[in-house]
Residue, then its C-alpha position, 0 to 999 in steps of 0.5 A: m385807550a393805550k395812552d392811559n394803559y386801557a384804564w377804562w377797560r381795566a376799571r370796567l373789568t375790575q367792576m364786572a369781576k365782582y359779578f361775573t367769572a367770564y366775559r363775552i364780547d359778541h361784536i367788534l364794537g364791544f372792543f371800542r364801546i359798550w352799551e351802559l344802563p343806569e342802575h335804576a334802568m328797567t329797560g335798555l332804552v335809557g342806555k348810552f354808549r360809553p365811551s360815546i365818542p364815535l370812531s371815524q372810518e379813517e380811524l378804523e382804517r388806520d387801525g387795520i379794520w377795513d371790512f365795514d360790512r362786518l361791523a354794520r352787517p355781520y355775514i358768513p362767507q360761503e367759504l367758511l360754510q363749506i369748510k364747517f359743513g362740507d357737502s351739507w353747506t347748501f342745506i344749511a345756507s338754504s335753511f337758515l341763511n339769506e345770501y344778501q350779497r354774492n357768497r355772503y350770508e346772514c342769519i334769518a330770523l328763527g322762531p314760530n313765524p309761519s313765513n320762516r323757511n326753517n319751521g319744519i326743522w325745529 
């Protein structure tokens, strides 16, 4: 991307500026590619990634991206929960998160599902 002075990003942001005044990139992959839909699309099923050339693990490592769990399965480290929520971190973790790996938490589904542990909170 740097070779062409980020032309793809510049064109995309210029086009988006016609419709939006703020941009939000929710995931690291948003910096590398974005899911595009044809103008006639009624659902996201007919979309495609652009640019669609996949990145290899070697390319990511070369660019300093080494935490592949963060790319494929975002998590919250226990240390961050403790910093943000202090003594209440265990309540937050047990009510809203799933410890899928030692000291790594992921969000559980929220909503009217009776099996959710957090139904009484909402």
